[in-house]
C-alpha positions, 0 to 999 in steps of 0.5 A: 679217346676211351678204348672201344669207343670210336668217333668218326669225323664227317666232312660233307654238308649233307652229312652235317644236315642228316644229324639234324634231320630228326630235330634232336634235343641238343646241348648248346655250348657257348663260350666267352673270352676272358674279361678284365679282372677274370682269370678264366674264360667262361663257358655255358650250356643250355638245352635246345630243341627248337631247331631244324635243318634248312638245307642239305649243306649243313645250315639250320635255324633255331629259336632262342629266348632273348633272355637266356644267358646263352643269348647274351654270349652268342650275340658277342661270340657267334661260335658254339657247339651242339652235343646230342644226348641219348636215352639215359641222360634225361635227368642231366638234360633237365638239370641243365635246363633248370637253372641259368648260367648267369647265376654261375657256372654249371660245370663242377670242374669250375669249382675248387674241391676245397670250397666251403659251402658259403664260398664265392662260386666263381670269378665270373660276374653273376647275378643273384636269383630273383625268386624263391624258386631260383634261389632253391635251384641255385643252392642245389647246384651251387657247385655245378651240375653233377656229371656235367663234364666238358670234353674235346670235340669228337672225344669221349674224354680228355683235356680241353686244348682250346675254348671249344667244348662238347658234353661228355656222354653225348653221341654227336658233336657239331662245331657251329657258327651263327651267321645271322641273328635276326633282330631287326625287323623284330619277328618275335619280341621274346625270341631271336631267330638264329641262322647257323651252319655246321663247320665240322662234326664228329659222330660215334661210329655206332651211330652212323650208317655209312652205307646210307649216310644216316645218323641213327643208333645201331641195335643195342645203342640208346636212341636220341631224345625228342622233347614233348614239353613239361620235362617229358621225352620221346625217342627217335627210333628206326621204323620196323618195315620188315614183314611180320615174322622176319 
């Protein structure tokens, strides 16, 4: 843990739900066990903004495009994480959402520094981009997305001791599990409706109001993101209810 950066662990279901009350933009991390012929497990991350709390006990639901690479992982392994980014991370968020993990790992740490420009990207099986647009994005991030780094749950930096990871620079980490991925009857031909629950959570101390059990930034801290669409973001800020002049 970086000196001066404190994380606190939350234990109550109501506290878990409070993190998601404002429907913040999240980075959803999934992971797949090592497959035969591979020398490592595979991790992926995508952007998630279509989510909402469903009770005060840490349960929530979200919509997930069936064609997303993360969907193919989540239907096999229901464990995942949510990391909550803040203002200043917009470019990273857009870059994560601009390319599919099926083309190769998005994490620079998965690539050997000595790889040549035409070297094979990773040991994990991948598909080839099918359009000029995808090929351009694939080439741009051929060795991962800059500044995208995995960190342990509830830490600012450090080595991963297991497959669970969150994203560096974010201010809240949630370890979650999908308990239902609604497939039949088909509600939406293009999307899964995923019902999930938070199993554990960590928040940066300056983002947690312990007196009121609220997830919100302290004065001077960067606010969380809201997604308007078309790569445009808004921010979650506390309403000023003080009378004028006070």
